[in-house]
N, C-alpha and C positions, 0 to 999 in steps of 0.2 A: 671767629672762635669758635661756635657752635657746631661746625658741622666739622673742624677739625675733631670736637671732640666724640661726637657722634662716630666720624672713622674708626675713632682710637678703640671705643666702645667695641666696635665690631670687628676691630682686628680684634681683639683680646677674647670675646664670647667666640667667634671662630674657631680660635686657635684653642680654646678649651675646649669646643664641641669635638673638632680633631680629633685633639691627645684622648678624649672620652672613646671617642670610637674607634682609635688605631688601637686598644687595649683591649678590644672585645674579638671575641675570635670571628672569624670568617664563614662558620659555619654551623648547622644549629639540629641536632638530633631531635629526628621526631618519628612517632608511631602510628604508623598506617594500616587500621586494621581490613582486615578483607576474609571472603571466604580461600580456605585455607588450599581451592581448587585455582584461585587466581593469582595469577603473577600479573607485576607493573613493572614498566615502565617508568623515567622518573624525566620531560624533555626525549623522549624517542631514544634511552641510552638506559641499561642495565643499571640500577642504580647501587651508591655504595650503602654498605650496612655495618652498621657496631654493634652487638649487646640485641640482635633483633629492632635496632633502630635505624631506621632510613637518614643519611646524611646528607641533607640540603642545604644549599648556598645561602648563605647571608648576602644576598646580592638587590633584593627589594624587587626582583621579578615576578610574578604569579607561574608557580609551576604547574605543567600541565602531566596528570597522570591518567597513563593507559591501560586500561582494566582489561587482561586479554585471560582468555579459555581457549584449550581447543576444543574445534567445532563447534562456539560461539562467537557471536561480531561482538570484536571489541567496541570501548565505548570512552571518552576522554574525562576526566575529572578536574577541575581548576582548583587547586589551594593559592589563597593568596597570602602573601605576608602582613598584618595590617595591625599587629599589636607589638607598641615599644617593650625595645629594653628595660630592662627595669635603673639600667644607670643612666636612661633618659632622665627621667624625672630628677636624680643625683644634679644632673647636667642643666637641668632646666634650672633647677635651685640656686645653685653655684653659679649660673651665668645672673639672675636674679639680684644677687647679694654683690657681683662684682660691679652687675651696672649701678645699682643702690648706691654701693660705698663709695666708687668712683667716682658717678657724677656730685654726688655729695661732695668728696672733697676738694673735687676741683672747682668747684662754684662756691665753696663756703669764703673766701676772702673777696668774691666779686662784690661790684662796688652794683647790690641791686636789694628791691625791693625783699623780694620774696627768701623766705626764709630756704636753709640748706634742706631741711626735712622733704618739703617740697621738691626739690628734685630727687634727692633722695629716692622719695616713691616715685615718684616717674622714670629716674633711674631703674628702680627694681622693676615695674612693670616693662619697663622697655625690653632689660636685659631678660626678662623671664621669656616674652614671646616673641624676641630675637631667636633665642635658643632653640624655642619651642619650631620656631620655622626655618629653624634652617636641620633642626632633625632629619627631617624624611630626606636630607641631602648626604646621608650617612646613612649609605644603607642597610649595614650591618649592626644599625642601632632599632632596629624592626623585625621582628619574629615571626612564623605562623604558629598555628594552634601547636602546642605538644604532641596532640593527637590528634588525629582523621580516622572518622567510622567512614569506611565503605561498606561492610560488609552487606548493606540490607540493597544495595545494586543489583540489580539483577541485569545479568547480561542476556539476550535473545539467541538460543541456540538456532544454528543456519542449517534452513532444512537441506536435504541432500536426494536426490530421486534416486532408487533402483529399479532395475527391469520390470519389478512388479509394480512399480506404480503407475496409475495412470500419467497422463499429463495434463498441466495444468494453464489454461489462458485467463488472462481477467478480459472482464465482461464489461463492468459499468463502475461509475464513479458517481455521487451525490452527495453535496454540501448542504448538510441542515441545520445549519447553528444557530441555534436561538440567543438573544441577546445573553442571557443567564448566564449562557454557558461558553462564553467568550471573555477572558479575562486578558490582562497583561498589567503585570505586575510589578512595580520597583522597590526591591531591595536593597541596603548597604550588607555587605560579605558577612557582618557580622547577624544579621537578621537571620538572611539567609542559610549560616551555617546553625545557629541556635534553635531554627525551627520557629521562628516567629513569624507573625503575617506582615508581609510589606503595603507599601503603598500601592492604590489603583492609578496605573498611567495612563492619561487620558490625553489623547489626541485623537482627532476629526479623520485624520487621513490612513488612520489605519486600517483596514480591509479584508479580514481575513480569506473572503468572495475572492481578492488579488489570486489569491493558490489557485490557479487554471483548473478546474476540472481534465481540460486533454493531457495538462503536463504530468500531474497523477499519474495519469491512464498509462502516460508512455513508460514513466518512472516502474509501475509495479509492474508493467508486464516485463520492462528490462530483468528487474532481479529476477523474477519469477525465468526466465533465460539464461539469465548469469548461473542460475542455481543448477540445470536442465531440467527446467520443467515444461520447458518448451518445446514442443516437437518440430526439429528443425532439419529434419530427414526429406520434407521436400516429397514424402511419397502422399498423393495424392487419395489413397483407397485406405489412411491408417483411421482418419478419425472415423470415432463411433462410438455407442454409450458405451463399450466395455474400457474404449483404452483415452477416456475425455470426459477434463472436467472444466467448469470455470467458477471464476472470484467474483462477485459483487464486494461493494465496499460504500459507505455512508459515513461520514465525515460530522458528528454530534457533537463535540466537542472541542476546544482551542484554547491552550492558555498558553502565553509568551510569560516566562521569568527572565527578569533583566538585573544583574546586580552588580553592583560596582565597590570601591574601596575608598572610602569617605577622606582618609590620608594620601596629599599627593606621594608618590610613588617616585624613589628615585631612577627610577629604570626606565626603559625608553616605552616600556608598556603603560597601560591604564590598569590592568587590573578587571578591566570591566568584560562580561561574558553574559552569554544568554543560553537557555533549552527552552526546549518546547516539548509541552506535553497536547497529545490527541487521547480522543475517544471517538474510537471507530466502531461502528456494526461491522461485522463480514458478513457474507454470507458464501457458503457453497450451494454450487449447481451444478447437478449432472450435466450431460449431452443436451438433452430438451432443454434447459432452461429452468428447471424445476427446483427446487431448494433444498437440499438437504441436510444442511447443517447450519446453522445461525449462530455469535457468540460475538458479543461485545467486549472490546479489549482497552483499555488504557495502558499506553505507552508512554515514555519519556525518553527525549533525547539524551548525549552527553552534553558538556559544556562547549562551548565556542567561542572562543577569545578574541575581542579587538586589539589589536594591539596599537590601534594608533589614535583612537579619539576616546577620553571618556566623558565625550559629551551624552546627553542622555535620548536623543531625537534618535530612535532606532533606525527610524525608515528614511532619514532624510538624505543618507550617503551610501551609492553604490556599493563600498565595501560592508557596514552594516545591511544591507537588504541583501548581500551574498551568503552572511550570519547567519541570517532568519532563515532563509532558503535552505541551507546546509541542514541546518536542526530541526528543521523538518523534515526534511529528506529522512534523518535517522530515524527522529520518532515514527514517523511511518513504517521504515525499512523495519525496526524492532516491531511494531505491533503486528504487520505479515506476518515475519518469522513465528512472534507469540500465538497467532492464529494457525497455524500452519503444523505447530507442536502439540495444540488439539489433540486430546487421544480420540473423539470424533471425527477429528477432520481427516485423522491419518487411516481412520478406520474405512471411511467413506474412500480412500486416496487408493486404496489396493483393489490391481485388478480382479474381477470377480466374470470370467469367461461365462458362466451359471447365474442368473440373477434369481436369487431362492425365494425372491420377495411375487415372484410373479407365478403363479399356480392355473397352469394350462387345464384346463376341463375338456374333454374328448365333445367336438361338434358337430351332431349330426343333420348333414343337410339332402334335400331330396334329388337325384337327376332327372333332368327334363328331356321333353324330345326336343328341342329348339335351340338352340345357342347362336349367339350371333355369329354372322356370317358375311358381317360387307362392312364397310367403311361407314356407312347411314347408320346401321346398326350398333356398328360399334358408340356411334357419339351417344346414341338414346341409352347408351348401358355406363355413359360417365356422366358424373354427379359432381355439384359443385357442393363443398362441405364448409358450409359459414361457423368461425365460431367467432368468440366475444374478442380474438386479437386479431383477427383477420380472416382469410381463407383459402384451402386449397379443393385437390378434387378428390374423387375415389372413384370405383366399380361396379358394376353387381355380378355379385356369382351365385348367386339361384334367383329363381322366379320367385319367390315370397321377402326378398326386402334383403337379405345379407347384402353389405358393402363389403369392400377391401382397401386400406389406404394405407400413410403410413401415420406410424406410432405417431410421428414428430407433428402432424395437422392436427391431430387431436389429446396433444398431452396436457391441455386444459380444459378436459371435456363439462365444464360447467353448464353451457347452453349449445347445442348442437344442432342447426338448424340446413338440413339436407333439401337440394334442388335441384329435382329433375330435369329433363331436358325441355321437357314439356311447362317448364316453369311453375311447376307446385311443388309446395313446401313442405318440410314433415319434420317430425323431431324425433332425430338419430340418438339410438341409446346405444355404448359401449358395451361390448361381449364380453370381448379378450384384447389382450393385446403383447406383442414381443418387443418389449424395449431393444433387445438386443440387434436383433433382424429389423428394426422400425415397420415392424406392420401393427396395423390392429384392425379386428373386426368389428363391425356397424350392425346398427340390425332400425329397420323402419316398418314400420307398417301398410305396405305395400303388395298387390302381387301379380300374376301377370307380367311378368316380367323376363324380356328377352336377354337374360346372362351371358358372360363370358364364360368358356368354358377352362378351368383350369387344370380338367384330368386328362386333358389331352393336351398337351401346350407343343406348341410345331418346333423341329428343330428349324435352326438358323446359324448361318455363317457371315464372316464378314463383309461388307457389302450388301449384303442384304437389304434392299428398299425397305425402310419402316416409315410408320406413321405416329405421332404424338395427340393424344386428344386430353383439351384438360378445359383447364379458367386462367389463363395467365394472367398476372396484373389486376384485372377487374371485375368483379361480379358478373357486369352485362358481357365480358367478352368469354362466357362459358362454350363449353363445346367450341375449341378452339383448336382447326386443325395444322399440323405443320409435318415436315415432311424431309428426312436426310436418310443416312445410311448406318448399319453397323460397324462402328470402326474396332473394335474385339468384347472379348467376354473375358471378363476379368474375377477372381476369387479378393472378396473383401477382408480386408484383416481380421473380423469377424466370422472368417468362415464363409459368408453368404456371395451365390455364384453373384455376379453385378454384368450388368452390360453397360460397354461404352457405345454413345453415340452422337453423332451431329446436328441432331435434329436444335428447332430454337424452344427454348426452353427459360420460365420466366418466372418470376414469385406466382404459388398458386396452380402452377402444373403439378407440384407432388401429389402424387395421392392420384394421378392419372392414369389414361391407355398407353402403353406401347403396344405398339399392332403390326400385322403384315400388310402386303398387298389385299388377303383375301377378310382384314379383319380382325383375325384371330389373335389373340392374348400373347405377347411374349415376356411381357414385363410391365413393373408398375413404377411408374415415373419416382425417381429420389432427388437429383439434385444436379446443379451444373457450378460446375470451377468459374470461379471470380476472379480477377485479377488484370491489369491493366499488361494486354496484350493478347490476354486469353479470349480464344474464340471457339466455339463448339466443339464442349466437352461437356458429355452431360451424362447423368447413369440413370439405371435405373435397375430396380432388383428384377430377376430372373423369376418367372409366372412358375415355374416348377418350385421354388420355395415356399409357397404361402402355405401349401395344404400340410408340410409336417413343419413349419414355426408356427404355424396360429391350430394346428393340433385338429383338422379336421375331416371330418369322414364323409364320402356318398355313398348314398344306398339307391 
C-alpha cells in the first residue's frame, strides 16, 4: 500500500512542478555590461536584444560569452544559471502542502498506532524535498543573474609588425614559482561571481612544473611567428644588432581557479569551468642578449568550460588536463601581448640604423715600420679573449697593445683576460665599440708587438686561398689554423662588407684573424651558419671596415 501511495504522491507533485514550469517564459532578459568598444557573441551567435537587454534561453545551459574587439585577442567568459525562479519556492510550498495533506488523509482511517499528524508531517517534508529535488529538471525554473558586469575584463592588443620594426625571437624560459605563489582555488559560481574567497583545492598530484619549459618556448615562438615578428625570409645576412631582438620569460606566479555550480543543472553541461592566472617577468634583449627593458605582467585567461564532468579532480581526466593547458596557453599569450604593447618595449622595437647611445671618439694610433708578414707572425698577433661567459679571439692592430675583436665577444665586459700566443695573461680594457658593425677596440699594457696592418688591406677575389686563426671550442686550442677559400664577398643588411668562406670555424673563433697566404689580414671572423645539412658557410667582417667603424686614425 505504501509504495502505491508514494507513487501517487510523486505523480501529483511532478505534475504540479511541470505545470508550474509550463507557464514560465522560456527566455530571460539580462544586462551584460562591457566596454562600449567591445562586442559580444553568445554561444558563437549574434545575440537577440530587447531594450538593450540580451535574451537568454532558460534551458539550464551555461552560456559562453565571447568578448571581441578589433585588433585585440578575443576571450570567453561563462555565465551559469544558478538562481531558482521565484515561483520555484511557491512550487515547493505547494508540494509540501499536497504531500502532507494527502498522506495524512489517506492514513487517517488506517489501523495504525501512529497519529495522522505524524504522517502529515512526514508527507509535508517528503513533498517539499521531492519538489525541490525535481526543480532542476525543469530548465526554465533556473535563472541567470539579471546583470553581469564584464566592463573590467581587459583584452590584450594583438601586436602587428611593420617594416620599421625589428624581428623578435624567443630566447629562454624559466619557471621560478615559490609555494606561496602557487594557488589552486575552488569556488562555487556564486562565490566567484560575488568576488568572495574560495577554498584551497588540495591535490598532491598537481604540479605546475609539468608545464614544460620546452613547450612554453615553442608556444611563444609560434605566437611571435604568427604575428610576423619572426623573420622567415631565410636570408643569412639579415641578422644583426639593428634588425633583431629577443625575449626572455620567467614565470613567478601560477593560480588555477576552478568554478562549479552547486545545484545539478538539467542540461548536459555541468557548468564547471576553469581559468588561469600567471605572473611573468619578461625581459627584452638586444641582438647580443643584453637586457634592454624588463617588466612584470599579471595576466588571466578566459573561462574554459568542461562539458562532461562536474567532478572536482581537475587533473584526473585527459579532457580536464586539456582544459588546463588551453587556459595556460591563453594566459601566456595575453601576457606576451601585454608586454609587447608597453611603450618601452615598442621604443626599443623600432629600427635604429644609427645607435645614438654609442659616442665614438677619434682614436689615434701610431704607424710602425714592421707589420705581420707571414702565417707564423699572424698566429702570434692573434690572441684569446677570456670572459666570464666563455672566450673568443682577437687581433693586435698596434705595437702598443690595441686589439680588435667582435663586439659580441665582449658585450659583457666585467672582466676581460687577454692571453697572448706565448701564454702571457693581461687585463683587457674596452676602449670603443660599434654594436651595429659588431666591432670592439680593446687595450692591454704591452709593447713591441708586431701587429696586423689594417691600413693596407690586400685585394681578394672569389676562390682565393685563406686561413683562419683563433681559439676554437677550448682555451688550450689557441692559435689554431684552418684553411679554405673565399666563397663570396657580400654586403650585410647593416651595410657592412662581409666575406663568406668555407674554412672550419667553431665557437671561440669569433674575433680571430682571416688572412691570406702571406699572413696579411683580410677580415675578422664573425660567425658560421649552423643547421642540419649546413657545412662550410662562415662569415668575416672585411678588414676595410675596421678603421671607419671604430673611428681610428693612424699617424
